[in-house]
PDBQT receptor file of N, H, CA, C and O in Angstrom, charges set to zero:
ATOM      1  N   ASP A   1       1.537  26.918  -8.393  1.00  0.00    +0.000 N 
ATOM      2  CA  ASP A   1       2.349  25.857  -8.952  1.00  0.00    +0.000 C 
ATOM      3  C   ASP A   1       1.576  25.135 -10.050  1.00  0.00    +0.000 C 
ATOM      4  O   ASP A   1       0.356  24.982  -9.981  1.00  0.00    +0.000 OA
ATOM      5  N   ALA A   2       2.304  24.703 -11.046  1.00  0.00    +0.000 N 
ATOM      6  H   ALA A   2       3.295  24.827 -11.102  1.00  0.00    +0.000 HD
ATOM      7  CA  ALA A   2       1.706  23.897 -12.116  1.00  0.00    +0.000 C 
ATOM      8  C   ALA A   2       1.469  22.482 -11.599  1.00  0.00    +0.000 C 
ATOM      9  O   ALA A   2       2.252  21.985 -10.791  1.00  0.00    +0.000 OA
ATOM     10  N   PRO A   3       0.404  21.827 -12.050  1.00  0.00    +0.000 N 
ATOM     11  CA  PRO A   3       0.168  20.447 -11.626  1.00  0.00    +0.000 C 
ATOM     12  C   PRO A   3       1.314  19.542 -12.072  1.00  0.00    +0.000 C 
ATOM     13  O   PRO A   3       1.906  19.735 -13.134  1.00  0.00    +0.000 OA
ATOM     14  N   GLY A   4       1.608  18.558 -11.241  1.00  0.00    +0.000 N 
ATOM     15  H   GLY A   4       1.128  18.401 -10.378  1.00  0.00    +0.000 HD
ATOM     16  CA  GLY A   4       2.652  17.598 -11.581  1.00  0.00    +0.000 C 
ATOM     17  C   GLY A   4       2.161  16.574 -12.582  1.00  0.00    +0.000 C 
ATOM     18  O   GLY A   4       0.994  16.568 -12.972  1.00  0.00    +0.000 OA
ATOM     19  N   ASP A   5       3.067  15.716 -12.987  1.00  0.00    +0.000 N 
ATOM     20  H   ASP A   5       4.015  15.721 -12.670  1.00  0.00    +0.000 HD
ATOM     21  CA  ASP A   5       2.704  14.685 -13.960  1.00  0.00    +0.000 C 
ATOM     22  C   ASP A   5       2.609  13.306 -13.313  1.00  0.00    +0.000 C 
ATOM     23  O   ASP A   5       2.577  12.288 -14.006  1.00  0.00    +0.000 OA
ATOM     24  N   GLY A   6       2.565  13.279 -11.984  1.00  0.00    +0.000 N 
ATOM     25  H   GLY A   6       2.592  14.105 -11.422  1.00  0.00    +0.000 HD
ATOM     26  CA  GLY A   6       2.503  12.007 -11.278  1.00  0.00    +0.000 C 
ATOM     27  C   GLY A   6       1.085  11.546 -11.038  1.00  0.00    +0.000 C 
ATOM     28  O   GLY A   6       0.126  12.102 -11.573  1.00  0.00    +0.000 OA
ATOM     29  N   PHE A   7       0.979  10.527 -10.227  1.00  0.00    +0.000 N 
ATOM     30  H   PHE A   7       1.758  10.076  -9.793  1.00  0.00    +0.000 HD
ATOM     31  CA  PHE A   7      -0.314   9.948  -9.892  1.00  0.00    +0.000 C 
ATOM     32  C   PHE A   7      -1.027  10.814  -8.858  1.00  0.00    +0.000 C 
ATOM     33  O   PHE A   7      -0.381  11.502  -8.067  1.00  0.00    +0.000 OA
ATOM     34  N   VAL A   8      -2.343  10.780  -8.867  1.00  0.00    +0.000 N 
ATOM     35  H   VAL A   8      -2.867  10.221  -9.509  1.00  0.00    +0.000 HD
ATOM     36  CA  VAL A   8      -3.144  11.489  -7.871  1.00  0.00    +0.000 C 
ATOM     37  C   VAL A   8      -4.224  10.549  -7.352  1.00  0.00    +0.000 C 
ATOM     38  O   VAL A   8      -4.601   9.591  -8.026  1.00  0.00    +0.000 OA
ATOM     39  N   GLY A   9      -4.717  10.829  -6.155  1.00  0.00    +0.000 N 
ATOM     40  H   GLY A   9      -4.411  11.608  -5.608  1.00  0.00    +0.000 HD
ATOM     41  CA  GLY A   9      -5.788  10.022  -5.596  1.00  0.00    +0.000 C 
ATOM     42  C   GLY A   9      -5.278   9.024  -4.574  1.00  0.00    +0.000 C 
ATOM     43  O   GLY A   9      -4.191   9.184  -4.018  1.00  0.00    +0.000 OA
ATOM     44  N   TYR A  10      -6.074   7.995  -4.333  1.00  0.00    +0.000 N 
ATOM     45  H   TYR A  10      -6.957   7.866  -4.784  1.00  0.00    +0.000 HD
ATOM     46  CA  TYR A  10      -5.705   6.970  -3.362  1.00  0.00    +0.000 C 
ATOM     47  C   TYR A  10      -4.488   6.195  -3.845  1.00  0.00    +0.000 C 
ATOM     48  O   TYR A  10      -4.379   5.855  -5.023  1.00  0.00    +0.000 OA
ATOM     49  N   ILE A  11      -3.575   5.921  -2.918  1.00  0.00    +0.000 N 
ATOM     50  H   ILE A  11      -3.664   6.198  -1.961  1.00  0.00    +0.000 HD
ATOM     51  CA  ILE A  11      -2.303   5.308  -3.300  1.00  0.00    +0.000 C 
ATOM     52  C   ILE A  11      -2.416   3.804  -3.585  1.00  0.00    +0.000 C 
ATOM     53  O   ILE A  11      -1.726   3.298  -4.470  1.00  0.00    +0.000 OA
ATOM     54  N   MET A  12      -3.262   3.091  -2.859  1.00  0.00    +0.000 N 
ATOM     55  H   MET A  12      -3.823   3.502  -2.140  1.00  0.00    +0.000 HD
ATOM     56  CA  MET A  12      -3.254   1.629  -2.991  1.00  0.00    +0.000 C 
ATOM     57  C   MET A  12      -3.619   1.142  -4.382  1.00  0.00    +0.000 C 
ATOM     58  O   MET A  12      -2.964   0.221  -4.868  1.00  0.00    +0.000 OA
ATOM     59  N   PRO A  13      -4.620   1.696  -5.055  1.00  0.00    +0.000 N 
ATOM     60  CA  PRO A  13      -4.885   1.233  -6.427  1.00  0.00    +0.000 C 
ATOM     61  C   PRO A  13      -3.693   1.460  -7.361  1.00  0.00    +0.000 C 
ATOM     62  O   PRO A  13      -3.426   0.639  -8.239  1.00  0.00    +0.000 OA
ATOM     63  N   VAL A  14      -2.988   2.559  -7.174  1.00  0.00    +0.000 N 
ATOM     64  H   VAL A  14      -3.205   3.225  -6.461  1.00  0.00    +0.000 HD
ATOM     65  CA  VAL A  14      -1.814   2.843  -8.012  1.00  0.00    +0.000 C 
ATOM     66  C   VAL A  14      -0.708   1.840  -7.721  1.00  0.00    +0.000 C 
ATOM     67  O   VAL A  14      -0.120   1.277  -8.643  1.00  0.00    +0.000 OA
ATOM     68  N   VAL A  15      -0.424   1.616  -6.446  1.00  0.00    +0.000 N 
ATOM     69  H   VAL A  15      -0.902   2.074  -5.697  1.00  0.00    +0.000 HD
ATOM     70  CA  VAL A  15       0.626   0.658  -6.079  1.00  0.00    +0.000 C 
ATOM     71  C   VAL A  15       0.275  -0.730  -6.606  1.00  0.00    +0.000 C 
ATOM     72  O   VAL A  15       1.132  -1.433  -7.142  1.00  0.00    +0.000 OA
ATOM     73  N   TYR A  16      -0.982  -1.118  -6.452  1.00  0.00    +0.000 N 
ATOM     74  H   TYR A  16      -1.679  -0.547  -6.016  1.00  0.00    +0.000 HD
ATOM     75  CA  TYR A  16      -1.396  -2.434  -6.934  1.00  0.00    +0.000 C 
ATOM     76  C   TYR A  16      -1.240  -2.541  -8.449  1.00  0.00    +0.000 C 
ATOM     77  O   TYR A  16      -0.613  -3.478  -8.944  1.00  0.00    +0.000 OA
ATOM     78  N   GLU A  17      -1.804  -1.595  -9.178  1.00  0.00    +0.000 N 
ATOM     79  H   GLU A  17      -2.314  -0.835  -8.776  1.00  0.00    +0.000 HD
ATOM     80  CA  GLU A  17      -1.778  -1.656 -10.648  1.00  0.00    +0.000 C 
ATOM     81  C   GLU A  17      -0.369  -1.524 -11.224  1.00  0.00    +0.000 C 
ATOM     82  O   GLU A  17      -0.027  -2.216 -12.183  1.00  0.00    +0.000 OA
ATOM     83  N   GLN A  18       0.442  -0.655 -10.654  1.00  0.00    +0.000 N 
ATOM     84  H   GLN A  18       0.165  -0.093  -9.875  1.00  0.00    +0.000 HD
ATOM     85  CA  GLN A  18       1.760  -0.369 -11.213  1.00  0.00    +0.000 C 
ATOM     86  C   GLN A  18       2.847  -1.333 -10.744  1.00  0.00    +0.000 C 
ATOM     87  O   GLN A  18       3.832  -1.540 -11.451  1.00  0.00    +0.000 OA
ATOM     88  N   TYR A  19       2.680  -1.925  -9.559  1.00  0.00    +0.000 N 
ATOM     89  H   TYR A  19       1.879  -1.757  -8.984  1.00  0.00    +0.000 HD
ATOM     90  CA  TYR A  19       3.773  -2.713  -8.996  1.00  0.00    +0.000 C 
ATOM     91  C   TYR A  19       3.386  -4.118  -8.547  1.00  0.00    +0.000 C 
ATOM     92  O   TYR A  19       4.070  -5.082  -8.892  1.00  0.00    +0.000 OA
ATOM     93  N   LEU A  20       2.316  -4.249  -7.794  1.00  0.00    +0.000 N 
ATOM     94  H   LEU A  20       1.761  -3.466  -7.514  1.00  0.00    +0.000 HD
ATOM     95  CA  LEU A  20       2.034  -5.533  -7.159  1.00  0.00    +0.000 C 
ATOM     96  C   LEU A  20       1.279  -6.520  -8.028  1.00  0.00    +0.000 C 
ATOM     97  O   LEU A  20       1.466  -7.729  -7.890  1.00  0.00    +0.000 OA
ATOM     98  N   LYS A  21       0.440  -6.036  -8.912  1.00  0.00    +0.000 N 
ATOM     99  H   LYS A  21       0.289  -5.054  -9.024  1.00  0.00    +0.000 HD
ATOM    100  CA  LYS A  21      -0.405  -6.924  -9.722  1.00  0.00    +0.000 C 
ATOM    101  C   LYS A  21       0.417  -7.948 -10.497  1.00  0.00    +0.000 C 
ATOM    102  O   LYS A  21       0.020  -9.109 -10.603  1.00  0.00    +0.000 OA
ATOM    103  N   ASN A  22       1.530  -7.540 -11.026  1.00  0.00    +0.000 N 
ATOM    104  H   ASN A  22       1.853  -6.597 -10.941  1.00  0.00    +0.000 HD
ATOM    105  CA  ASN A  22       2.344  -8.435 -11.845  1.00  0.00    +0.000 C 
ATOM    106  C   ASN A  22       3.605  -8.922 -11.143  1.00  0.00    +0.000 C 
ATOM    107  O   ASN A  22       4.454  -9.561 -11.763  1.00  0.00    +0.000 OA
ATOM    108  N   HIS A  23       3.730  -8.622  -9.853  1.00  0.00    +0.000 N 
ATOM    109  H   HIS A  23       3.040  -8.103  -9.350  1.00  0.00    +0.000 HD
ATOM    110  CA  HIS A  23       4.904  -9.088  -9.108  1.00  0.00    +0.000 C 
ATOM    111  C   HIS A  23       4.763 -10.590  -8.878  1.00  0.00    +0.000 C 
ATOM    112  O   HIS A  23       3.693 -11.054  -8.484  1.00  0.00    +0.000 OA
ATOM    113  N   PRO A  24       5.831 -11.361  -9.118  1.00  0.00    +0.000 N 
ATOM    114  CA  PRO A  24       5.704 -12.817  -8.988  1.00  0.00    +0.000 C 
ATOM    115  C   PRO A  24       5.440 -13.292  -7.558  1.00  0.00    +0.000 C 
ATOM    116  O   PRO A  24       4.790 -14.320  -7.369  1.00  0.00    +0.000 OA
ATOM    117  N   GLU A  25       5.930 -12.568  -6.549  1.00  0.00    +0.000 N 
ATOM    118  H   GLU A  25       6.458 -11.733  -6.702  1.00  0.00    +0.000 HD
ATOM    119  CA  GLU A  25       5.734 -12.989  -5.160  1.00  0.00    +0.000 C 
ATOM    120  C   GLU A  25       5.517 -11.780  -4.243  1.00  0.00    +0.000 C 
ATOM    121  O   GLU A  25       6.397 -11.453  -3.447  1.00  0.00    +0.000 OA
ATOM    122  N   PRO A  26       4.370 -11.117  -4.338  1.00  0.00    +0.000 N 
ATOM    123  CA  PRO A  26       4.153  -9.949  -3.474  1.00  0.00    +0.000 C 
ATOM    124  C   PRO A  26       4.146 -10.302  -1.987  1.00  0.00    +0.000 C 
ATOM    125  O   PRO A  26       4.377  -9.440  -1.139  1.00  0.00    +0.000 OA
ATOM    126  N   GLU A  27       3.882 -11.556  -1.679  1.00  0.00    +0.000 N 
ATOM    127  H   GLU A  27       3.694 -12.256  -2.368  1.00  0.00    +0.000 HD
ATOM    128  CA  GLU A  27       3.869 -11.976  -0.277  1.00  0.00    +0.000 C 
ATOM    129  C   GLU A  27       5.265 -12.061   0.330  1.00  0.00    +0.000 C 
ATOM    130  O   GLU A  27       5.394 -12.187   1.548  1.00  0.00    +0.000 OA
ATOM    131  N   GLU A  28       6.304 -11.995  -0.486  1.00  0.00    +0.000 N 
ATOM    132  H   GLU A  28       6.199 -11.892  -1.475  1.00  0.00    +0.000 HD
ATOM    133  CA  GLU A  28       7.682 -12.064  -0.004  1.00  0.00    +0.000 C 
ATOM    134  C   GLU A  28       8.301 -10.690   0.257  1.00  0.00    +0.000 C 
ATOM    135  O   GLU A  28       9.421 -10.604   0.760  1.00  0.00    +0.000 OA
ATOM    136  N   ILE A  29       7.586  -9.622  -0.078  1.00  0.00    +0.000 N 
ATOM    137  H   ILE A  29       6.676  -9.692  -0.487  1.00  0.00    +0.000 HD
ATOM    138  CA  ILE A  29       8.086  -8.260   0.114  1.00  0.00    +0.000 C 
ATOM    139  C   ILE A  29       7.820  -7.825   1.553  1.00  0.00    +0.000 C 
ATOM    140  O   ILE A  29       6.810  -8.212   2.141  1.00  0.00    +0.000 OA
ATOM    141  N   GLU A  30       8.736  -7.010   2.130  1.00  0.00    +0.000 N 
ATOM    142  H   GLU A  30       9.556  -6.696   1.652  1.00  0.00    +0.000 HD
ATOM    143  CA  GLU A  30       8.480  -6.363   3.411  1.00  0.00    +0.000 C 
ATOM    144  C   GLU A  30       7.883  -4.989   3.121  1.00  0.00    +0.000 C 
ATOM    145  O   GLU A  30       8.438  -4.227   2.330  1.00  0.00    +0.000 OA
ATOM    146  N   TYR A  31       6.762  -4.669   3.752  1.00  0.00    +0.000 N 
ATOM    147  H   TYR A  31       6.310  -5.287   4.395  1.00  0.00    +0.000 HD
ATOM    148  CA  TYR A  31       6.033  -3.428   3.501  1.00  0.00    +0.000 C 
ATOM    149  C   TYR A  31       6.128  -2.507   4.707  1.00  0.00    +0.000 C 
ATOM    150  O   TYR A  31       5.903  -2.922   5.843  1.00  0.00    +0.000 OA
ATOM    151  N   TYR A  32       6.470  -1.232   4.436  1.00  0.00    +0.000 N 
ATOM    152  H   TYR A  32       6.653  -0.895   3.513  1.00  0.00    +0.000 HD
ATOM    153  CA  TYR A  32       6.529  -0.185   5.455  1.00  0.00    +0.000 C 
ATOM    154  C   TYR A  32       5.738   1.003   4.934  1.00  0.00    +0.000 C 
ATOM    155  O   TYR A  32       6.004   1.483   3.832  1.00  0.00    +0.000 OA
ATOM    156  N   PHE A  33       4.771   1.487   5.706  1.00  0.00    +0.000 N 
ATOM    157  H   PHE A  33       4.555   1.097   6.601  1.00  0.00    +0.000 HD
ATOM    158  CA  PHE A  33       3.982   2.634   5.264  1.00  0.00    +0.000 C 
ATOM    159  C   PHE A  33       3.444   3.379   6.477  1.00  0.00    +0.000 C 
ATOM    160  O   PHE A  33       3.441   2.859   7.592  1.00  0.00    +0.000 OA
ATOM    161  N   CYS A  34       2.993   4.599   6.242  1.00  0.00    +0.000 N 
ATOM    162  H   CYS A  34       2.995   5.022   5.336  1.00  0.00    +0.000 HD
ATOM    163  CA  CYS A  34       2.384   5.389   7.303  1.00  0.00    +0.000 C 
ATOM    164  C   CYS A  34       1.335   6.300   6.691  1.00  0.00    +0.000 C 
ATOM    165  O   CYS A  34       1.449   6.723   5.540  1.00  0.00    +0.000 OA
ATOM    166  N   GLY A  35       0.315   6.592   7.478  1.00  0.00    +0.000 N 
ATOM    167  H   GLY A  35       0.222   6.248   8.413  1.00  0.00    +0.000 HD
ATOM    168  CA  GLY A  35      -0.740   7.455   6.979  1.00  0.00    +0.000 C 
ATOM    169  C   GLY A  35      -1.929   7.476   7.908  1.00  0.00    +0.000 C 
ATOM    170  O   GLY A  35      -1.870   6.940   9.015  1.00  0.00    +0.000 OA
ATOM    171  N   PRO A  36      -3.009   8.093   7.465  1.00  0.00    +0.000 N 
ATOM    172  CA  PRO A  36      -4.222   8.152   8.281  1.00  0.00    +0.000 C 
ATOM    173  C   PRO A  36      -4.902   6.778   8.347  1.00  0.00    +0.000 C 
ATOM    174  O   PRO A  36      -4.646   5.915   7.507  1.00  0.00    +0.000 OA
ATOM    175  N   PRO A  37      -5.764   6.582   9.340  1.00  0.00    +0.000 N 
ATOM    176  CA  PRO A  37      -6.384   5.270   9.541  1.00  0.00    +0.000 C 
ATOM    177  C   PRO A  37      -7.076   4.682   8.312  1.00  0.00    +0.000 C 
ATOM    178  O   PRO A  37      -6.923   3.491   8.042  1.00  0.00    +0.000 OA
ATOM    179  N   MET A  38      -7.830   5.482   7.564  1.00  0.00    +0.000 N 
ATOM    180  H   MET A  38      -7.954   6.450   7.784  1.00  0.00    +0.000 HD
ATOM    181  CA  MET A  38      -8.531   4.929   6.387  1.00  0.00    +0.000 C 
ATOM    182  C   MET A  38      -7.554   4.400   5.344  1.00  0.00    +0.000 C 
ATOM    183  O   MET A  38      -7.793   3.350   4.748  1.00  0.00    +0.000 OA
ATOM    184  N   MET A  39      -6.459   5.113   5.121  1.00  0.00    +0.000 N 
ATOM    185  H   MET A  39      -6.265   5.966   5.605  1.00  0.00    +0.000 HD
ATOM    186  CA  MET A  39      -5.473   4.652   4.155  1.00  0.00    +0.000 C 
ATOM    187  C   MET A  39      -4.825   3.356   4.639  1.00  0.00    +0.000 C 
ATOM    188  O   MET A  39      -4.672   2.402   3.876  1.00  0.00    +0.000 OA
ATOM    189  N   ASN A  40      -4.448   3.334   5.912  1.00  0.00    +0.000 N 
ATOM    190  H   ASN A  40      -4.572   4.109   6.532  1.00  0.00    +0.000 HD
ATOM    191  CA  ASN A  40      -3.805   2.140   6.451  1.00  0.00    +0.000 C 
ATOM    192  C   ASN A  40      -4.711   0.923   6.338  1.00  0.00    +0.000 C 
ATOM    193  O   ASN A  40      -4.240  -0.161   5.995  1.00  0.00    +0.000 OA
ATOM    194  N   GLN A  41      -5.994   1.077   6.617  1.00  0.00    +0.000 N 
ATOM    195  H   GLN A  41      -6.376   1.957   6.896  1.00  0.00    +0.000 HD
ATOM    196  CA  GLN A  41      -6.920  -0.050   6.503  1.00  0.00    +0.000 C 
ATOM    197  C   GLN A  41      -7.032  -0.540   5.063  1.00  0.00    +0.000 C 
ATOM    198  O   GLN A  41      -7.134  -1.743   4.820  1.00  0.00    +0.000 OA
ATOM    199  N   SER A  42      -7.014   0.377   4.120  1.00  0.00    +0.000 N 
ATOM    200  H   SER A  42      -6.931   1.354   4.317  1.00  0.00    +0.000 HD
ATOM    201  CA  SER A  42      -7.068   0.003   2.704  1.00  0.00    +0.000 C 
ATOM    202  C   SER A  42      -5.826  -0.783   2.301  1.00  0.00    +0.000 C 
ATOM    203  O   SER A  42      -5.916  -1.796   1.608  1.00  0.00    +0.000 OA
ATOM    204  N   VAL A  43      -4.671  -0.306   2.741  1.00  0.00    +0.000 N 
ATOM    205  H   VAL A  43      -4.597   0.517   3.304  1.00  0.00    +0.000 HD
ATOM    206  CA  VAL A  43      -3.418  -0.995   2.422  1.00  0.00    +0.000 C 
ATOM    207  C   VAL A  43      -3.407  -2.373   3.071  1.00  0.00    +0.000 C 
ATOM    208  O   VAL A  43      -3.067  -3.360   2.418  1.00  0.00    +0.000 OA
ATOM    209  N   LEU A  44      -3.772  -2.452   4.343  1.00  0.00    +0.000 N 
ATOM    210  H   LEU A  44      -4.048  -1.651   4.873  1.00  0.00    +0.000 HD
ATOM    211  CA  LEU A  44      -3.788  -3.741   5.037  1.00  0.00    +0.000 C 
ATOM    212  C   LEU A  44      -4.737  -4.734   4.371  1.00  0.00    +0.000 C 
ATOM    213  O   LEU A  44      -4.410  -5.914   4.246  1.00  0.00    +0.000 OA
ATOM    214  N   LYS A  45      -5.897  -4.270   3.947  1.00  0.00    +0.000 N 
ATOM    215  H   LYS A  45      -6.163  -3.311   4.049  1.00  0.00    +0.000 HD
ATOM    216  CA  LYS A  45      -6.865  -5.145   3.272  1.00  0.00    +0.000 C 
ATOM    217  C   LYS A  45      -6.276  -5.703   1.979  1.00  0.00    +0.000 C 
ATOM    218  O   LYS A  45      -6.386  -6.899   1.711  1.00  0.00    +0.000 OA
ATOM    219  N   THR A  46      -5.658  -4.850   1.186  1.00  0.00    +0.000 N 
ATOM    220  H   THR A  46      -5.568  -3.878   1.403  1.00  0.00    +0.000 HD
ATOM    221  CA  THR A  46      -5.071  -5.297  -0.078  1.00  0.00    +0.000 C 
ATOM    222  C   THR A  46      -3.934  -6.274   0.171  1.00  0.00    +0.000 C 
ATOM    223  O   THR A  46      -3.837  -7.295  -0.509  1.00  0.00    +0.000 OA
ATOM    224  N   LEU A  47      -3.070  -5.976   1.139  1.00  0.00    +0.000 N 
ATOM    225  H   LEU A  47      -3.149  -5.146   1.691  1.00  0.00    +0.000 HD
ATOM    226  CA  LEU A  47      -1.953  -6.876   1.425  1.00  0.00    +0.000 C 
ATOM    227  C   LEU A  47      -2.454  -8.222   1.928  1.00  0.00    +0.000 C 
ATOM    228  O   LEU A  47      -1.888  -9.259   1.584  1.00  0.00    +0.000 OA
ATOM    229  N   ASP A  48      -3.505  -8.219   2.734  1.00  0.00    +0.000 N 
ATOM    230  H   ASP A  48      -3.965  -7.376   3.014  1.00  0.00    +0.000 HD
ATOM    231  CA  ASP A  48      -4.098  -9.469   3.199  1.00  0.00    +0.000 C 
ATOM    232  C   ASP A  48      -4.629 -10.281   2.018  1.00  0.00    +0.000 C 
ATOM    233  O   ASP A  48      -4.433 -11.494   1.959  1.00  0.00    +0.000 OA
ATOM    234  N   GLU A  49      -5.295  -9.615   1.087  1.00  0.00    +0.000 N 
ATOM    235  H   GLU A  49      -5.454  -8.629   1.136  1.00  0.00    +0.000 HD
ATOM    236  CA  GLU A  49      -5.824 -10.299  -0.098  1.00  0.00    +0.000 C 
ATOM    237  C   GLU A  49      -4.710 -10.872  -0.969  1.00  0.00    +0.000 C 
ATOM    238  O   GLU A  49      -4.927 -11.841  -1.697  1.00  0.00    +0.000 OA
ATOM    239  N   LEU A  50      -3.520 -10.278  -0.899  1.00  0.00    +0.000 N 
ATOM    240  H   LEU A  50      -3.344  -9.491  -0.308  1.00  0.00    +0.000 HD
ATOM    241  CA  LEU A  50      -2.374 -10.780  -1.664  1.00  0.00    +0.000 C 
ATOM    242  C   LEU A  50      -1.633 -11.891  -0.922  1.00  0.00    +0.000 C 
ATOM    243  O   LEU A  50      -0.682 -12.463  -1.454  1.00  0.00    +0.000 OA
ATOM    244  N   GLY A  51      -2.063 -12.202   0.302  1.00  0.00    +0.000 N 
ATOM    245  H   GLY A  51      -2.836 -11.738   0.734  1.00  0.00    +0.000 HD
ATOM    246  CA  GLY A  51      -1.427 -13.265   1.069  1.00  0.00    +0.000 C 
ATOM    247  C   GLY A  51      -0.167 -12.849   1.793  1.00  0.00    +0.000 C 
ATOM    248  O   GLY A  51       0.650 -13.699   2.146  1.00  0.00    +0.000 OA
ATOM    249  N   VAL A  52       0.008 -11.558   2.024  1.00  0.00    +0.000 N 
ATOM    250  H   VAL A  52      -0.656 -10.867   1.738  1.00  0.00    +0.000 HD
ATOM    251  CA  VAL A  52       1.197 -11.069   2.721  1.00  0.00    +0.000 C 
ATOM    252  C   VAL A  52       1.052 -11.382   4.213  1.00  0.00    +0.000 C 
ATOM    253  O   VAL A  52       0.061 -10.989   4.827  1.00  0.00    +0.000 OA
ATOM    254  N   PRO A  53       2.031 -12.088   4.806  1.00  0.00    +0.000 N 
ATOM    255  CA  PRO A  53       1.933 -12.394   6.235  1.00  0.00    +0.000 C 
ATOM    256  C   PRO A  53       2.135 -11.133   7.082  1.00  0.00    +0.000 C 
ATOM    257  O   PRO A  53       2.847 -10.212   6.683  1.00  0.00    +0.000 OA
ATOM    258  N   GLU A  54       1.497 -11.107   8.260  1.00  0.00    +0.000 N 
ATOM    259  H   GLU A  54       0.918 -11.855   8.584  1.00  0.00    +0.000 HD
ATOM    260  CA  GLU A  54       1.568  -9.937   9.143  1.00  0.00    +0.000 C 
ATOM    261  C   GLU A  54       2.998  -9.551   9.489  1.00  0.00    +0.000 C 
ATOM    262  O   GLU A  54       3.296  -8.368   9.651  1.00  0.00    +0.000 OA
ATOM    263  N   GLU A  55       3.890 -10.536   9.605  1.00  0.00    +0.000 N 
ATOM    264  H   GLU A  55       3.648 -11.498   9.473  1.00  0.00    +0.000 HD
ATOM    265  CA  GLU A  55       5.273 -10.223   9.982  1.00  0.00    +0.000 C 
ATOM    266  C   GLU A  55       6.030  -9.465   8.888  1.00  0.00    +0.000 C 
ATOM    267  O   GLU A  55       7.129  -8.968   9.132  1.00  0.00    +0.000 OA
ATOM    268  N   ASN A  56       5.460  -9.371   7.699  1.00  0.00    +0.000 N 
ATOM    269  H   ASN A  56       4.566  -9.775   7.501  1.00  0.00    +0.000 HD
ATOM    270  CA  ASN A  56       6.084  -8.610   6.606  1.00  0.00    +0.000 C 
ATOM    271  C   ASN A  56       5.517  -7.199   6.492  1.00  0.00    +0.000 C 
ATOM    272  O   ASN A  56       5.829  -6.483   5.540  1.00  0.00    +0.000 OA
ATOM    273  N   ILE A  57       4.692  -6.795   7.449  1.00  0.00    +0.000 N 
ATOM    274  H   ILE A  57       4.439  -7.377   8.223  1.00  0.00    +0.000 HD
ATOM    275  CA  ILE A  57       4.025  -5.493   7.379  1.00  0.00    +0.000 C 
ATOM    276  C   ILE A  57       4.332  -4.683   8.633  1.00  0.00    +0.000 C 
ATOM    277  O   ILE A  57       4.172  -5.169   9.753  1.00  0.00    +0.000 OA
ATOM    278  N   ALA A  58       4.780  -3.428   8.433  1.00  0.00    +0.000 N 
ATOM    279  H   ALA A  58       4.910  -3.033   7.523  1.00  0.00    +0.000 HD
ATOM    280  CA  ALA A  58       4.978  -2.484   9.537  1.00  0.00    +0.000 C 
ATOM    281  C   ALA A  58       4.407  -1.145   9.103  1.00  0.00    +0.000 C 
ATOM    282  O   ALA A  58       4.591  -0.726   7.960  1.00  0.00    +0.000 OA
ATOM    283  N   PHE A  59       3.704  -0.465  10.029  1.00  0.00    +0.000 N 
ATOM    284  H   PHE A  59       3.555  -0.806  10.957  1.00  0.00    +0.000 HD
ATOM    285  CA  PHE A  59       3.134   0.835   9.667  1.00  0.00    +0.000 C 
ATOM    286  C   PHE A  59       2.942   1.707  10.898  1.00  0.00    +0.000 C 
ATOM    287  O   PHE A  59       2.862   1.218  12.025  1.00  0.00    +0.000 OA
ATOM    288  N   ASP A  60       2.871   3.005  10.655  1.00  0.00    +0.000 N 
ATOM    289  H   ASP A  60       2.936   3.402   9.740  1.00  0.00    +0.000 HD
ATOM    290  CA  ASP A  60       2.523   3.996  11.672  1.00  0.00    +0.000 C 
ATOM    291  C   ASP A  60       1.180   4.584  11.300  1.00  0.00    +0.000 C 
ATOM    292  O   ASP A  60       0.880   4.797  10.126  1.00  0.00    +0.000 OA
ATOM    293  N   ASP A  61       0.378   4.842  12.315  1.00  0.00    +0.000 N 
ATOM    294  H   ASP A  61       0.621   4.669  13.269  1.00  0.00    +0.000 HD
ATOM    295  CA  ASP A  61      -0.963   5.373  12.105  1.00  0.00    +0.000 C 
ATOM    296  C   ASP A  61      -0.992   6.839  12.521  1.00  0.00    +0.000 C 
ATOM    297  O   ASP A  61      -0.777   7.148  13.693  1.00  0.00    +0.000 OA
ATOM    298  N   PHE A  62      -1.251   7.738  11.593  1.00  0.00    +0.000 N 
ATOM    299  H   PHE A  62      -1.425   7.487  10.640  1.00  0.00    +0.000 HD
ATOM    300  CA  PHE A  62      -1.345   9.167  11.884  1.00  0.00    +0.000 C 
ATOM    301  C   PHE A  62      -2.764   9.492  12.316  1.00  0.00    +0.000 C 
ATOM    302  O   PHE A  62      -3.660   9.589  11.478  1.00  0.00    +0.000 OA
ATOM    303  N   GLY A  63      -2.974   9.658  13.585  1.00  0.00    +0.000 N 
ATOM    304  H   GLY A  63      -2.246   9.579  14.266  1.00  0.00    +0.000 HD
ATOM    305  CA  GLY A  63      -4.277  10.082  14.061  1.00  0.00    +0.000 C 
ATOM    306  C   GLY A  63      -5.182   8.975  14.517  1.00  0.00    +0.000 C 
ATOM    307  O   GLY A  63      -6.347   9.227  14.827  1.00  0.00    +0.000 OA
ATOM    308  N   GLY A  64      -4.690   7.749  14.571  1.00  0.00    +0.000 N 
ATOM    309  H   GLY A  64      -3.744   7.544  14.319  1.00  0.00    +0.000 HD
ATOM    310  CA  GLY A  64      -5.542   6.641  14.945  1.00  0.00    +0.000 C 
ATOM    311  C   GLY A  64      -5.680   6.531  16.403  1.00  0.00    +0.000 C 
ATOM    312  O   GLY A  64      -6.374   5.639  16.892  1.00  0.00    +0.000 OA
TER     313      GLY A  64
């Protein structure tokens, strides 16, 4: 297969740079995600730094 034209690598830096960095109220969004433990910890850390309350976050842990 030919390589795609999308993003590659860790998802959180892309989500932050492309969507959350300039969002007026990222703490008001409800977040749903799933993945391996290292990814989930990275996402949780970033959301905490953005002031997102725990009740706005739901996730599944693959392999935790």
